[in-house]
C-alpha positions as semicolon CSV with decimal commas, in nm:
position;residue;x (nm);y (nm);z (nm)
1;M;-3,634;0,799;0,426
2;P;-3,644;0,611;0,135
3;M;-3,888;0,331;0,203
4;D;-4,157;0,408;0,446
5;G;-4,506;0,379;0,417
6;L;-4,585;0,662;0,145
7;T;-4,296;0,526;-0,084
8;V;-4,390;0,192;-0,047
9;G;-4,738;0,271;-0,167
10;F;-4,625;0,417;-0,445
11;A;-4,379;0,109;-0,512
12;V;-4,663;-0,138;-0,499
13;R;-4,906;0,061;-0,700
14;E;-4,625;0,072;-0,987
15;L;-4,545;-0,293;-0,934
16;D;-4,898;-0,358;-0,990
17;R;-4,947;-0,186;-1,285
18;M;-4,656;-0,334;-1,459
19;L;-4,679;-0,698;-1,317
20;K;-5,053;-0,794;-1,314
21;G;-5,134;-1,120;-1,442
22;G;-4,741;-1,172;-1,520
23;R;-4,607;-1,505;-1,523
24;I;-4,311;-1,607;-1,255
25;D;-4,056;-1,785;-1,435
26;R;-3,758;-1,784;-1,206
27;I;-3,674;-1,776;-0,874
28;T;-3,348;-1,710;-0,708
29;Q;-3,211;-1,642;-0,345
30;P;-2,868;-1,447;-0,359
31;E;-2,908;-1,344;0,015
32;R;-3,057;-1,500;0,335
33;D;-3,306;-1,232;0,350
34;A;-3,349;-1,120;-0,022
35;V;-3,533;-1,304;-0,328
36;V;-3,515;-1,231;-0,700
37;M;-3,816;-1,326;-0,905
38;V;-3,811;-1,308;-1,297
39;I;-4,129;-1,243;-1,419
40;R;-4,270;-1,245;-1,786
41;A;-4,554;-0,953;-1,795
42;G;-4,645;-0,716;-2,079
43;N;-4,420;-0,952;-2,365
44;E;-4,100;-0,838;-2,164
45;N;-3,938;-1,030;-1,860
46;H;-3,888;-0,792;-1,499
47;R;-3,678;-0,889;-1,216
48;L;-3,856;-0,809;-0,921
49;L;-3,636;-0,775;-0,587
50;L;-3,807;-0,845;-0,259
51;C;-3,544;-0,745;0,030
52;A;-3,588;-0,788;0,418
53;S;-3,260;-0,655;0,512
54;P;-3,261;-0,475;0,843
55;N;-3,078;-0,125;0,684
56;N;-3,217;-0,179;0,310
57;A;-3,572;-0,353;0,312
58;R;-3,733;-0,253;-0,006
59;C;-3,947;-0,370;-0,323
60;H;-3,891;-0,275;-0,694
61;L;-3,751;-0,389;-1,019
62;T;-3,394;-0,442;-1,027
63;N;-3,094;-0,422;-1,291
64;M;-2,869;-0,517;-1,026
65;T;-2,660;-0,878;-1,083
66;F;-2,654;-1,114;-0,796
67;S;-2,407;-1,408;-0,733
68;N;-2,616;-1,701;-0,553
69;P;-2,509;-1,970;-0,332
70;L;-2,376;-2,290;-0,460
71;E;-2,708;-2,469;-0,299
72;P;-3,020;-2,241;-0,265
73;P;-3,183;-2,158;0,082
74;A;-3,490;-2,347;0,182
75;L;-3,706;-2,036;0,114
76;C;-3,575;-2,034;-0,221
77;M;-3,638;-2,406;-0,298
78;L;-3,982;-2,370;-0,118
79;M;-4,105;-2,086;-0,347
80;R;-3,953;-2,244;-0,663
81;K;-4,186;-2,583;-0,588
82;Q;-4,509;-2,352;-0,497
83;L;-4,455;-2,043;-0,716
84;T;-4,308;-2,123;-1,071
85;G;-4,551;-2,075;-1,318
86;A;-4,790;-1,862;-1,065
87;R;-4,981;-1,554;-1,221
88;I;-4,944;-1,211;-0,998
89;N;-5,308;-1,151;-0,917
90;E;-5,266;-0,830;-0,695
91;I;-4,934;-0,579;-0,540
92;R;-5,093;-0,411;-0,263
93;Q;-4,997;-0,215;0,038
94;E;-5,154;-0,303;0,400
95;E;-5,350;-0,028;0,524
96;G;-5,068;0,237;0,422
97;D;-4,789;0,071;0,652
98;R;-4,461;-0,072;0,540
99;I;-4,602;-0,398;0,421
100;A;-4,631;-0,514;0,046
101;C;-4,850;-0,820;0,003
102;I;-4,805;-1,017;-0,343
103;D;-5,107;-1,283;-0,396
104;M;-5,103;-1,556;-0,680
105;D;-5,247;-1,804;-0,838
106;A;-5,045;-2,114;-0,819
107;V;-5,116;-2,469;-0,923
108;N;-5,067;-2,776;-0,667
109;E;-4,936;-3,100;-0,702
110;M;-5,280;-3,205;-0,754
111;G;-5,345;-2,970;-1,036
112;D;-5,538;-2,736;-0,852
113;H;-5,531;-2,367;-0,843
114;V;-5,436;-2,235;-0,517
115;L;-5,391;-1,870;-0,369
116;R;-5,038;-1,824;-0,258
117;R;-4,924;-1,469;-0,068
118;L;-4,608;-1,301;-0,015
119;V;-4,585;-1,086;0,283
120;L;-4,285;-0,806;0,297
121;E;-4,259;-0,666;0,633
122;I;-4,032;-0,347;0,596
123;M;-3,963;-0,290;0,957
124;G;-3,581;-0,230;1,017
125;R;-3,447;-0,493;1,192
126;H;-3,745;-0,695;1,250
127;S;-3,805;-0,693;0,824
128;N;-3,893;-1,039;0,692
129;L;-4,053;-1,188;0,412
130;M;-4,309;-1,467;0,425
131;L;-4,492;-1,702;0,168
132;L;-4,795;-1,785;0,321
133;D;-5,056;-2,054;0,192
134;E;-5,450;-2,027;0,096
135;N;-5,541;-2,043;0,474
136;G;-5,292;-1,756;0,594
137;R;-5,038;-2,049;0,722
138;I;-4,666;-1,972;0,680
139;L;-4,517;-2,218;0,454
140;E;-4,156;-2,029;0,508
141;A;-3,970;-1,743;0,640
142;A;-3,644;-1,591;0,566
143;R;-3,620;-1,518;0,927
144;H;-3,740;-1,771;1,215
145;V;-3,882;-1,553;1,505
146;N;-3,929;-1,816;1,823
147;A;-4,070;-1,768;2,177
148;E;-3,746;-1,680;2,314
149;M;-3,680;-1,414;2,069
150;S;-4,043;-1,246;2,060
151;R;-4,286;-1,303;2,326
152;V;-4,533;-1,050;2,121
153;R;-4,527;-1,258;1,767
154;Q;-4,369;-1,580;1,641
155;I;-4,280;-1,652;1,276
156;Q;-4,274;-2,027;1,219
157;P;-4,372;-2,220;0,941
158;G;-4,702;-2,381;1,016
159;M;-4,835;-2,081;1,250
160;V;-5,107;-1,884;1,145
161;Y;-4,944;-1,531;0,996
162;Q;-5,032;-1,241;1,199
163;A;-4,968;-0,873;1,105
164;P;-4,775;-0,667;1,337
165;P;-4,897;-0,526;1,637
166;S;-5,137;-0,203;1,527
167;Q;-5,028;0,082;1,630
168;H;-5,383;0,246;1,574
169;R;-5,258;0,511;1,330
170;L;-5,475;0,631;1,056
171;D;-5,498;0,465;0,704
172;P;-5,374;0,763;0,477
173;G;-5,508;0,565;0,181
174;S;-5,870;0,609;0,335
175;L;-5,785;0,912;0,593
176;Q;-6,103;1,113;0,662
177;A;-6,078;1,488;0,760
178;E;-6,261;1,485;1,045
179;E;-6,099;1,175;1,252
180;L;-5,749;1,311;1,180
181;F;-5,890;1,652;1,302
182;S;-6,026;1,528;1,640
183;R;-5,705;1,331;1,676
184;L;-5,499;1,638;1,611
185;Q;-5,723;1,877;1,823
186;A;-5,641;1,669;2,113
187;R;-5,279;1,747;2,083
188;E;-5,298;2,079;2,147
189;G;-5,042;2,248;1,943
190;G;-4,648;2,140;1,890
191;S;-4,476;2,026;1,559
192;F;-4,739;1,962;1,317
193;S;-4,514;1,748;1,101
194;R;-4,406;1,513;1,443
195;A;-4,804;1,468;1,502
196;L;-4,855;1,359;1,145
197;S;-4,567;1,098;1,164
198;E;-4,742;0,954;1,520
199;E;-5,104;0,982;1,393
200;I;-5,112;0,843;1,017
201;A;-4,930;0,524;0,944
202;G;-4,599;0,492;0,755
203;L;-4,514;0,831;0,738
204;S;-4,138;0,914;0,815
205;R;-4,003;1,249;0,925
206;V;-3,920;1,365;0,565
207;S;-4,249;1,266;0,417
208;A;-4,445;1,439;0,711
209;E;-4,204;1,719;0,687
210;E;-4,311;1,728;0,306
211;L;-4,687;1,679;0,344
212;A;-4,698;1,947;0,643
213;M;-4,517;2,220;0,417
214;R;-4,759;2,177;0,161
215;V;-5,080;2,246;0,355
216;L;-4,971;2,507;0,627
217;E;-4,914;2,855;0,553
218;R;-4,517;2,981;0,506
219;G;-4,372;2,977;0,820
220;E;-4,642;2,795;1,026
221;T;-4,553;2,532;1,240
222;W;-4,906;2,428;1,354
223;P;-5,220;2,541;1,236
224;A;-5,383;2,681;1,583
225;Q;-5,674;2,900;1,381
226;S;-5,703;2,677;1,066
227;L;-5,683;2,266;1,214
228;R;-5,968;2,188;1,025
229;A;-5,866;2,358;0,721
230;A;-5,518;2,198;0,738
231;C;-5,704;1,833;0,787
232;E;-5,944;1,900;0,493
233;K;-5,663;2,002;0,258
234;L;-5,405;1,661;0,377
235;E;-5,750;1,435;0,265
236;D;-5,775;1,586;-0,066
237;L;-5,363;1,544;-0,072
238;F;-5,375;1,200;-0,010
239;R;-5,678;1,139;-0,236
240;R;-5,472;1,294;-0,522
241;L;-5,144;1,141;-0,432
242;P;-5,172;0,848;-0,686
243;E;-5,184;1,098;-0,958
244;M;-4,857;1,295;-0,815
245;A;-4,625;1,021;-0,919
246;A;-4,292;1,158;-1,069
247;P;-4,012;0,968;-0,891
248;C;-3,660;1,125;-0,831
249;I;-3,365;1,111;-0,695
250;L;-3,187;1,380;-0,444
251;R;-2,844;1,413;-0,513
252;G;-2,574;1,510;-0,263
253;E;-2,295;1,756;-0,310
254;D;-2,086;1,478;-0,424
255;G;-2,294;1,342;-0,692
256;E;-2,423;1,049;-0,524
257;A;-2,793;0,977;-0,482
258;E;-2,881;1,099;-0,095
259;D;-3,260;1,029;-0,126
260;V;-3,523;0,889;-0,340
261;F;-3,857;1,063;-0,351
262;P;-4,184;0,936;-0,521
263;F;-4,259;1,275;-0,631
264;P;-4,063;1,620;-0,608
265;Y;-4,039;1,737;-0,276
266;L;-4,100;2,121;-0,211
267;S;-3,910;2,077;0,136
268;R;-3,603;1,970;-0,019
269;D;-3,344;2,140;-0,262
270;T;-3,530;2,079;-0,599
271;S;-3,243;2,186;-0,791
272;R;-3,076;1,880;-0,687
273;E;-3,365;1,641;-0,777
274;E;-3,327;1,438;-1,055
275;P;-3,624;1,277;-1,221
276;C;-3,618;0,912;-1,287
277;R;-3,840;0,684;-1,538
278;T;-3,984;0,500;-1,283
279;L;-3,970;0,480;-0,898
280;S;-3,808;0,099;-0,968
281;A;-3,526;0,284;-1,175
282;A;-3,479;0,580;-0,865
283;L;-3,477;0,284;-0,579
284;D;-3,264;0,073;-0,785
285;R;-2,972;0,359;-0,858
286;Y;-3,014;0,437;-0,463
287;Y;-2,957;0,099;-0,293
288;A;-2,720;-0,010;-0,589
289;S;-2,387;0,032;-0,394
290;R;-2,564;0,089;-0,012
291;D;-2,662;-0,282;-0,014
292;A;-2,341;-0,424;-0,150
293;K;-2,151;-0,199;0,049
294;D;-2,362;-0,259;0,383
295;R;-2,343;-0,679;0,299
296;L;-1,981;-0,640;0,226
297;N;-1,907;-0,489;0,537
298;Q;-2,141;-0,717;0,747
299;K;-1,939;-1,022;0,581
300;S;-1,577;-0,878;0,645
301;A;-1,646;-0,824;1,020
302;S;-1,544;-1,132;1,118
303;M;-1,270;-1,177;0,925
304;I;-1,100;-0,838;1,012
305;R;-1,157;-0,903;1,400
306;T;-0,969;-1,240;1,312
307;L;-0,695;-1,046;1,148
308;K;-0,697;-0,791;1,401
309;G;-0,651;-1,064;1,674
310;H;-0,355;-1,201;1,482
311;V;-0,205;-0,871;1,431
312;D;-0,243;-0,766;1,825
313;R;-0,121;-1,148;1,897
314;C;0,204;-1,115;1,686
315;S;0,249;-0,740;1,816
316;R;0,282;-0,866;2,165
317;K;0,511;-1,162;2,070
318;L;0,723;-0,922;1,876
319;A;0,731;-0,705;2,190
320;M;0,841;-1,035;2,390
321;Q;1,088;-1,095;2,154
322;E;1,252;-0,751;2,113
323;E;1,282;-0,775;2,505
324;E;1,460;-1,099;2,487
325;L;1,704;-0,945;2,227
326;A;1,769;-0,633;2,465
327;S;1,828;-0,866;2,734
328;A;2,087;-1,070;2,513
329;E;2,272;-0,760;2,447
330;R;2,332;-0,730;2,854
331;M;2,500;-1,061;2,818
332;E;2,870;-0,988;2,867
333;E;2,744;-0,762;3,184
334;Y;2,578;-1,065;3,331
335;R;2,881;-1,290;3,303
336;R;3,144;-1,005;3,410
337;A;2,876;-0,988;3,731
338;G;2,872;-1,334;3,776
339;E;3,277;-1,358;3,768
340;A;3,321;-1,055;4,004
341;I;3,100;-1,200;4,275
342;H;3,256;-1,548;4,261
343;A;3,609;-1,398;4,262
344;N;3,485;-1,188;4,609
345;L;3,290;-1,436;4,782
346;Y;3,507;-1,364;5,128
347;Q;3,376;-0,999;5,106
348;L;2,997;-1,087;5,069
349;K;2,735;-1,201;5,270
350;K;2,347;-1,255;5,282
351;G;2,158;-0,963;5,311
352;M;2,336;-0,736;5,079
353;T;2,139;-0,530;4,805
354;E;2,481;-0,382;4,630
355;A;2,831;-0,465;4,648
356;V;3,112;-0,220;4,428
357;L;3,367;-0,481;4,333
358;P;3,667;-0,557;4,131
359;D;3,647;-0,561;3,755
360;W;3,942;-0,800;3,652
361;N;3,764;-0,738;3,256
362;D;3,868;-0,387;3,307
363;P;4,238;-0,344;3,181
364;A;4,270;0,005;3,377
365;G;4,156;-0,170;3,695
366;G;3,815;-0,015;3,755
367;S;3,564;-0,160;3,994
368;I;3,183;-0,242;3,889
369;T;2,891;-0,198;4,086
370;I;2,627;-0,491;4,137
371;A;2,286;-0,539;4,243
372;L;2,244;-0,829;4,486
373;D;1,937;-1,032;4,576
374;N;1,934;-0,979;4,953
375;R;1,749;-1,307;4,984
376;L;2,016;-1,498;4,840
377;T;2,356;-1,607;4,923
378;P;2,667;-1,464;4,760
379;V;2,728;-1,806;4,567
380;Q;2,383;-1,826;4,462
381;N;2,389;-1,447;4,366
382;A;2,662;-1,571;4,136
383;Q;2,464;-1,813;3,993
384;R;2,190;-1,620;3,911
385;Y;2,427;-1,430;3,703
386;F;2,541;-1,704;3,502
387;K;2,206;-1,828;3,463
388;K;2,140;-1,489;3,297
389;Y;2,446;-1,496;3,079
390;Q;2,348;-1,874;2,918
391;K;1,993;-1,763;2,896
392;A;2,127;-1,440;2,719
393;R;2,344;-1,607;2,483
394;S;2,052;-1,886;2,394
395;A;1,819;-1,619;2,317
396;R;2,068;-1,425;2,116
397;E;2,105;-1,715;1,889
398;T;1,724;-1,797;1,825
399;A;1,550;-1,462;1,900
400;A;1,684;-1,293;1,599
401;V;1,572;-1,553;1,394
402;Q;1,249;-1,580;1,568
403;R;1,172;-1,183;1,544
404;D;1,247;-1,190;1,147
405;K;0,983;-1,444;1,143
406;T;0,745;-1,267;1,360
407;L;0,787;-0,936;1,138
408;E;0,747;-1,123;0,822
409;E;0,396;-1,280;0,977
410;L;0,292;-0,939;1,098
411;D;0,378;-0,780;0,779
412;Y;0,165;-1,071;0,583
413;L;-0,140;-1,008;0,849
414;E;-0,115;-0,621;0,821
415;N;-0,109;-0,652;0,437
416;M;-0,435;-0,874;0,443
417;L;-0,600;-0,688;0,705
418;M;-0,565;-0,372;0,508
419;D;-0,707;-0,575;0,248
420;A;-1,009;-0,672;0,410
421;E;-1,117;-0,332;0,502
422;N;-1,057;-0,205;0,149
423;C;-1,258;-0,472;-0,029
424;A;-1,499;-0,314;-0,299
425;A;-1,652;-0,638;-0,423
426;E;-1,770;-1,005;-0,268
427;S;-1,512;-1,135;-0,488
428;E;-1,229;-0,994;-0,368
429;L;-1,341;-1,060;0,006
430;E;-1,342;-1,423;-0,120
431;E;-1,002;-1,414;-0,257
432;I;-0,836;-1,315;0,092
433;R;-1,058;-1,563;0,253
434;Q;-0,915;-1,841;0,042
435;E;-0,576;-1,684;0,094
436;L;-0,636;-1,696;0,488
437;V;-0,760;-2,061;0,465
438;R;-0,444;-2,196;0,293
439;T;-0,244;-2,046;0,558
440;G;-0,458;-2,165;0,828
441;Y;-0,602;-1,836;0,996
442;M;-0,951;-1,908;0,870
443;K;-1,130;-2,238;0,839
444;R;-1,269;-2,349;0,544
445;V;-1,651;-2,281;0,463
446;T;-1,831;-2,653;0,437
447;N;-2,174;-2,522;0,414
448;R;-2,274;-2,494;0,044
449;K;-2,549;-2,237;0,138
450;Q;-2,281;-1,975;0,196
451;Q;-2,056;-2,063;-0,113
452;R;-2,047;-1,862;-0,400
453;Q;-1,932;-1,920;-0,760
454;L;-1,757;-1,570;-0,799
455;P;-1,566;-1,441;-1,111
456;A;-1,223;-1,341;-1,021
457;S;-1,183;-0,991;-0,931
458;K;-0,995;-0,721;-1,167
459;P;-0,807;-0,436;-1,099
460;Y;-0,893;-0,080;-1,051
461;R;-0,829;0,083;-1,411
462;Y;-0,768;0,474;-1,453
463;R;-0,665;0,679;-1,748
464;S;-0,409;0,961;-1,682
465;S;-0,427;1,303;-1,821
466;D;-0,173;1,172;-2,099
467;G;-0,438;0,894;-2,217
468;I;-0,198;0,624;-2,067
469;E;-0,384;0,331;-1,865
470;I;-0,296;0,251;-1,493
471;D;-0,383;-0,068;-1,339
472;V;-0,368;-0,097;-1,004
473;G;-0,419;-0,410;-0,773
474;R;-0,698;-0,448;-0,534
475;N;-0,565;-0,684;-0,297
476;S;-0,226;-0,888;-0,243
477;I;-0,353;-1,171;-0,411
478;Q;-0,431;-0,948;-0,726
479;N;-0,124;-0,769;-0,699
480;D;0,061;-1,088;-0,751
481;R;-0,149;-1,141;-1,094
482;L;-0,112;-0,789;-1,201
483;T;0,275;-0,794;-1,134
484;L;0,353;-1,102;-1,261
485;T;0,169;-1,058;-1,578
486;A;0,278;-0,724;-1,698
487;D;0,513;-0,663;-1,986
488;G;0,863;-0,624;-1,861
489;N;0,890;-0,286;-2,003
490;E;0,606;-0,151;-1,829
491;T;0,640;0,083;-1,527
492;W;0,559;-0,066;-1,191
493;L;0,509;0,136;-0,865
494;H;0,474;0,062;-0,475
495;A;0,468;0,272;-0,157
496;K;0,785;0,212;-0,018
497;D;0,811;-0,018;0,316
498;M;0,435;-0,038;0,369
499;P;0,154;-0,221;0,285
500;G;-0,015;-0,104;-0,034
501;S;-0,122;-0,195;-0,385
502;H;0,088;-0,280;-0,681
503;V;0,019;-0,022;-0,986
504;I;0,140;-0,063;-1,368
505;I;0,123;0,163;-1,609
506;R;0,039;0,025;-1,927
507;A;0,305;0,226;-2,137
508;Q;0,655;0,144;-2,272
509;G;0,952;0,366;-2,296
510;E;0,963;0,729;-2,130
511;I;0,689;0,784;-1,937
512;P;0,532;1,147;-1,933
513;L;0,561;1,322;-1,597
514;A;0,247;1,368;-1,525
515;T;0,121;1,011;-1,570
516;L;0,406;0,930;-1,348
517;R;0,291;1,152;-1,099
518;Q;-0,067;1,028;-1,109
519;A;0,051;0,695;-1,077
520;A;0,242;0,756;-0,755
521;L;-0,046;0,915;-0,617
522;L;-0,247;0,624;-0,700
523;A;0,004;0,388;-0,500
524;A;0,029;0,641;-0,244
525;W;-0,381;0,639;-0,213
526;Y;-0,360;0,269;-0,240
527;S;-0,140;0,220;0,047
528;K;-0,127;0,253;0,447
529;G;0,012;0,598;0,383
530;K;-0,301;0,727;0,244
531;N;-0,355;0,995;0,534
532;S;0,020;1,058;0,531
533;S;0,227;1,346;0,395
534;S;0,519;1,277;0,125
535;V;0,451;0,920;0,101
536;P;0,772;0,785;-0,060
537;V;0,691;0,542;-0,362
538;D;0,918;0,376;-0,573
539;Y;0,930;0,291;-0,934
540;T;1,107;0,097;-1,151
541;L;1,063;-0,144;-1,459
542;R;0,862;-0,474;-1,423
543;K;1,158;-0,672;-1,541
544;Y;1,332;-0,559;-1,254
545;V;1,039;-0,696;-0,994
546;K;1,091;-1,078;-0,889
547;K;0,903;-1,290;-0,654
548;P;1,109;-1,494;-0,407
549;S;1,013;-1,849;-0,413
550;G;0,738;-1,932;-0,118
551;A;0,692;-1,559;-0,071
552;A;0,333;-1,439;0,072
553;P;0,109;-1,289;-0,177
554;G;0,190;-0,934;-0,319
555;K;0,560;-0,977;-0,180
556;V;0,813;-0,874;-0,424
557;I;1,145;-0,771;-0,403
558;Y;1,289;-0,507;-0,672
559;T;1,594;-0,313;-0,799
560;H;1,688;-0,003;-1,057
561;Q;1,421;0,155;-0,842
562;K;1,393;0,541;-0,827
563;T;1,191;0,724;-0,547
564;A;0,902;1,019;-0,564
565;Y;0,754;1,160;-0,302
566;V;0,389;1,241;-0,310
567;T;0,094;1,392;-0,081
568;P;-0,230;1,201;-0,169
569;G;-0,494;1,401;-0,188
570;E;-0,882;1,331;-0,238
571;D;-0,896;1,617;-0,504
572;E;-0,641;1,473;-0,717
573;F;-0,699;1,143;-0,635
574;R;-1,066;1,228;-0,775
575;K;-0,935;1,399;-1,104
576;I;-0,787;1,076;-1,221
577;E;-1,027;0,903;-1,472
578;V;-1,208;0,567;-1,397
579;I;-1,229;0,341;-1,694
580;T;-1,528;0,141;-1,659
581;E;-1,587;-0,191;-1,799
């Protein structure tokens, strides 16, 4: 669901009740399509989130914290100029659809009171947030839409706002049973819930199924004999909806929020529905991780593509170097072939494809079979083998060095790629970006509207069954911080010979076996071997771990290690207690 027209109706009624008459004190725009307004109402501050994200568009009060760009976007600056100090007149829904409007009494530069309106359209990838003046003209929008992007409706500053094209559906707020009956009667059966979602504005499939269940007899899919009665029940139900507000979250089997309902849905498993104090609180909890994860995936996508491109380049380069080394191993074979041809020129002639000649390098006096190019003379064939010999000898001297450098670069890139794919916070992603900028794999961001002031990321923190803290690095940069600041007598762990996190057991002396096993499990889980069985994990005291001068982030050497073998399983991983800040 969760932000269909039905839920939007409950949300705006709740917001209107809580914020009407409130004063707008502060406005920020953490994302291109999300605005947060601090509103003083009822002797307390409320943070209203208006989000036009393609995947998570919504409006509700929030307790979430956001990082803001160093320089606010144009929409934010204009809203601050136009709306700071404005009073909320009304928050309403447009004709039962997924459009929320906020009317405000603002004061312009001349000191006159003027109407300003914010319009949030929750329309999937067409979602948008617009600021309108008293004449309905667009002052600014989160997304501009020109004629090339849409011939139906343009959204540009200075244009008169036009609502999305009407789909001629019924407004649930003023639904008349007779009008609904005449529409449904023309359909002649089918799925009643589908008919409702197609004839009534703003109804999602889930909401339509819930309403259908409440007015139909058990097991009935279409009220063939009682269609008028079902429409009358729906009219009465829509009239009573505002009084039914009792928001709840539907929990999945894993305990995560799976859906949000403005009132308990009888068509769902009510035993998994958890009541919430307000719909805003329910929506805030539902979207807390989803929105952050989606945005993080969007921001990391280009970085991951760049890294994969470099990994592919290094892999091709390594294959060529391995081929050169394999060719270098045949160096002596080329020399012997050239000498044999040169010593037996009188036996050979142009056009031959193969020759069996005495091998002067064989003490036993054996022979050697040599492939010849039938387009070349015997002298040219000899020269060809001598050139191969010279090339192979040069390759042997340089290819091994170049291969080692390529292997080192490939290891670095694979570590960075794994870090980028496993990012859980924007601060982690920014640390990786800065490292890639430093090493020249990415360009520096010069747009201050994209730059953010982010705190340094912190390691994952766990508590073992013995009550001992275990810290796990989130990325290669953090691995360095974690390892190099740990006490010398604390235990350090890392998956052997593969990219992964550094793990520190925050205890000295003898480590309980259960704690050691759980730390090894974490080291395997946060490594490239996560989906493997019997992953080798090295462990030693931190004082035996050294970072070579100039080494890449997370790259260390260590001694005095022992190796444990663990198979990372999700059930065991979930049992390890997470320490929250």
